N, C-alpha and C positions, 0 to 999 in steps of 0.2 A: 270653202273647207278645209284649207291647209291651215289655214287662221284657228278655224276653232279647234281643229286637233291640237295645235301648239297650245291655246288657250285651255283645254283640259288638260293637258298635259304639264303645264306651269302650275293649275293649279292641284293634280296631284301630289308634287314634287313640295309645294307648300304646305300641302294637308302632313305628308309624311313627315317634314320637317318637324312642323308644328307639335306633332305627336312626340316625336324624337326627346324636342326640347321638354314639354311639359313630363314625359317619363323620366328624364333625368332629373327634373327638379324634385320629384315625387322622392325619388330614390334619396335626393341631396338631404332632402328636409327629413326623411325617416335615419338616413345615417346619423345626421348633426343634431338631430331633438329627441329621438328614442332613447331614454335613460341608458346607459351602458352598466355593464356589469363591472365594481370598482377592480382595479386589479390589486391580483394577489401580494402581500408582504414580498419581496424575491428572496426570502432565506427560505421561502416554504417552498422551493425548486429543490432542495437539499434534506429541509427538515420540517416535521409538522410537529405541532405541538400536539400531545395526546392528552385527555382526561376520563374520567368516571372509567367504565370498564374495559377502556382500550390501555389503560395503565396494566402493568405486567403483574403480576404475584411476583414479589423478588424473595430471592429464598438466599438468605447470608451461608455460606459454603466457606470451610477453609479459611477463616476470618484471618488466621496468623500469617498465611503468606501473601494476603492481601494489606493488613499491616504492615510488611516488609514492603512492597511496591511502594505504599504509601510513604514510609520514611523515605525511599530512594526518591520520589516523586517530589517532594518537599524540596531536596538537594534543587532540582532542575526548576522549581516554582518561586524559589529563593536567590538561588545563586545565579542561575543562566541567565534569566530572562527578568527585564525590571518589572515591579510591580503596574506600573504605567503604561506597560506594550500593550497593544492589540492585537489579536487572535484571530484568525479564521473562524466566524460558527455558522457555516451554510453561505448564504451570501453578503451576511452581515458581520461588522466584527466584535470581538468582548473584550474587555480588560482581564489583564493575566492575575489580576489580584479576584476576579469573580470566580476565576478557575481554580486557585488557591483556598479561597473560602468555601466553596461548594465544595470540595472536600476534604475539609476541616469538619464543615458542618456535620459530613456522613457520618464520621468516625464519632462525633459527640454524639449524633443520633442513634448509632450502634451501640454506645455504652448506655445509652438511656434505654432502650428497647427492651423489654422484659421478655419478650417471644418474638417469632418472625411474624405475626398479626399486627402486633402493634410496632415493629418496624415498620410493616407497608404501611400501616395510619401515619406516624410521622413523616416519611417519606411525600407521599401526598400531603401532607400539612406544609412542609417545609420547601419542598422540589417542585419547580417546573421540570415536567418530563416531554422531551421530544425525542420524536421517531427518524431518523434515516430514512431520506426518501426511497434509499433501495433504487434496486433494477427496474427500470420503464415507470415509476414514480408509484411501484405497490406498496412500499415498504418493506420488501425483501430484500436482504443482502447476502450475497454471496461469501459465504467464508470458505475461505482456505487455511491451510497451517504451516507455518515452516518452525525449524531448527537449529542446533549447534551439531554439525558435522564434528566426530572425537575421528582423528587419524593418525596412523604412525607414519614418521618419515623421518627423513635425514638431512644431518647441516650439509653434508656433500655429495655429490650427483656419484651413485655408482648402477650397476645393471639392476638391481631392485628399486632404487629410488632416482628416476630421470626426470620427471615433470616438476619444472619450479614454480612455488609459490613467490612473487617479487615485491620488493618495496616499492614505495612511491619514487616514480623516478622525479628526477632535478628538473628535466626540459619540460613537466607537465605543468602548465599553468591553468588557473583556474580564474574565470571572471565577473563579477556579479553586477548583472544588468543594469540590478536596481540603482546602482551607482551612477548610471548614463541615463536612465530614462525613469522616476518613478511607478511608471506606468508597466515596468518590468521587474519589480520587485518581487524577489523569490526566483526568478530566473537568471540563470548560469551557465556560460561556455565552457567548455573544458578546450584546451588548444595547447600546442607546439609551434616555437618559431623556426620555420626553414630558413636555417641559415645561406643556403646557395640561392634560392630566391628572393629572401628577404621578406618574407611574406608571412602571415597568421596562418595556420592550418589546425585543420582537424586532429586531434591526436590519432593515432596507430591504432589500427582493426586488432581484431584480435589475430587474424590471419598474418597480419604484418608482425606483431608478438611472439608467435608460435610458429609458424611456418617459416617466415623471412630469419626470425630470432634477430629482430633490430634491437633486442636489450640486452642480449647473452655478452658474458663478459664486460659488463661495467658493473659490478660489485653489487646488485639489486637482488640477489637469490636470498631469500630468506630461508625456506628449506626445499626438500623434494619432496613430491608423495610420488605415489605408487605406479599409477597410471593416469593419462588424460580423463577418462570419465571422473575419478576421482575429483583432480583438480578442477574438472568443468560444473562438477555439482558443489563444489566447496564454496566459489566466486558464487552460485544463485543464490548460496544461502548467507553469504558476504563473511560471515567470519564461523570461526570454529576454532576448535583444542587440538593443539597439536602433542603429541607422544614419542620422544625422539628414540633412537635404538638403545641409550642406555636406562631411560625409564625416566627420564625427566620430562617437565610438562610445561606449556604455555599456552598463550592462548593468542594466533593469528588473526587482528581485529580487521574490519574493513578502515581503509584509510581512504580512499578515493577509486573514483571508475576514470576510464579514457572518455567518458561520454559519448558513446557509441549507442546505437538504440538497442534495445533489449530483444530477442528472438528465442521463444519458447520451444526448444527440441520436442518436447513431446507432443507438442501444435504438430509440428514437421512431421514426427514418426507414425502420428496417427492421418495424417491429410495427404502423406504418400502410399499409406494403404500399409506402413511396415510395422505397425503394432494398432490392437484394437486399445479401446480405453480402458479397459480392466488388466490389460499385460502393462500401460504406462506407470509401473513404478521401476526404484532405482535398479532391483536385483533386475527385472524385465530387459531394461534398456541395456544392462551390459550385459545381460545374454546375448540379445541381438547382437550387439557389436561385436562381439565375441566369435560369431559366426561370419559376420560382413566387415573383417579391420578395415580393409579398402575401403568405407563410406564414412569411417567414423570422422576424418577431416575434412571431409563435405560439408557435413550434418553441423560438427561444433563450430565452425568458421559463420554459418548464417549467421549465430549467433554473434553480432559483431562487439558487444559490451567485453570487457575486459576490468577484474578488479583488483587492486592492488591492496595491500595489508602494511600493518606494524605488530610488531611484537611486544606486548602486554601481561602481565602478572594475570590478568581476570578477565573475564566478558561473559557474553557478548554486551554491546552497549548498543542502545537504539538510538534513534534521531534524536532526543534530549539529551545524549551523552552520558545517560547514567544505566548502572545493569539491568538486564531485562530479567522479569520473573517468571517462570512458567506458569500457563495458564494466567495469568494476572496482567501479560502485557499485550497489547495489542496495538497491529499496524493499519493504520487506516492513511487515506489523502490529506496530507497536511494542508494542503490547498484550499481547505474544505471544511475539514475537521481540528479543532485545537488540541495541540498535542499536549498531555498532562492532564486533560479531561478524565472523567469519571463516566464512566459507561456503564451499560449492563448490556449482554449480550444471549442469545438464543439461537442453537444450532444443535447441528446434529454431528458426530467424528466415533472415529473408532473405539470399541470397547476394549480394551486387553484385559484378559485374565490373569489369574495369581504367576502363570510363569513367562506372562509377557509377549502370547500371542494375540491377533486379533480375533474376538468371538463377536462378531456382527456391528451393529452401531447403536448408540444410543444419545436419548437427546439430554443438552447441558444446556445451564443456564448459570451464568453466575457475572458475578462484579469485577471489571478492567480499567487498567488505565491505559490511554490512548499516549503511546510510548515509543511509536516507532511507525515509520513509513515503508513504503518500498516502489520500485521500479514498476511493479507489474499490478500495486495496488493503488490503482485511479479511479475517482469518481464515487459519488455515494452510492454506489453499488457493492462497495466491495472493502473487505477485512480480513485481516491474516491473523490465528492467532498462535502465540510463541509458546510451544509445547515442551522447549526443554533442550537436553542433551541427549547424545548417543543413539543407541537402534530403538529402544521402546517409541523413543519421540519421532524417530524418522518412521517407524509404522505407521504412527496417528497421521504424519504430515502429509506422505505419500497418498494419504486415501482420505484425508479432510476436502469433500466440496459438496458443501450443501446450503440451502437456503435457509434463511433463518433472519433475525432481528437483531438491530441492534440502535439502543437508547443512550440519551444522553442525560444527564441529571445535574440541573443548573439551579442553586438555591432562588427561592424569591427572595426578592425586593423586601 
């Protein structure tokens, strides 16, 4: 009886094993032999070529400012990079010469077109149009704005002006990692040498510089501003105009950062329930800290990033090293989109009345050049519009946050 039972069990085990082998074999057959969908070109992760009705209706607005931006752009494309240099365009790379030729052809087309209808026809005929993949692959890009602050300041420290902007320290070093490993091209580290430990260490944080005053007394003070918040936001914008007590003025332009991570003050205040999204304006933040001065250092120091400046006659200058043009200069992720490239944007932004006050929002669409980058502008779904300098530009900057579309124009071969 026992032997009969063992025989039946053995037969069942063999049957199950054979069945599993057969199923695995069938699965393998289908995995191997069923035709697979060919993979999409890699650059489509970031860019989609659009055709027909997907191409927007291009509107030529304020061509004088666009031509001014282009004249500045030619300096970058002709003098600051070599014609055979390759620039990122999604997941592929394109020649800098193609970027330059695309812009030149665009202005030739502008001269040929008698009206907007003909302009659109010529653009479709002579250019390939690419849409930025955007957030979550839906072709929607989050647009924000930035501007150049204008601040009164003093060359010496006194009761009204106590918070310094610093020049670049001599002990701050920058290493281009691409020189050590080609796969790290474009990556860099910022460091200093700890003389006591004889080691390379990260550069000082904001807290070290502001609270512990590690740079004080080294002759690095460029100017002194009125408040901690003024200095904090001056650094966020990167560059700004300085007006001295005697009326003289100059630009304090971005020189280098300490290489530390950036943390959004507005995000911290919102997450902690201190301010609502609608209250996160410069005036709203200043008002909050005027009532809670004991909290200001704790919040500001959570952003470890600190910016150093240089004095120049003009500004501001973008990542291309050329002067920015209001509404014509766009900041993008330069590891994905080529600096110097011609683009067309559609987004919503505040509308200002004749006296400079905000009156609701409006739809905007216009041509731009990608001339800048930023620590918070990362990925195919982010772009930052440069609005200019002063209070009106600030009003548009702090209220611009909308989903829109970003198109690139590349001339056809």
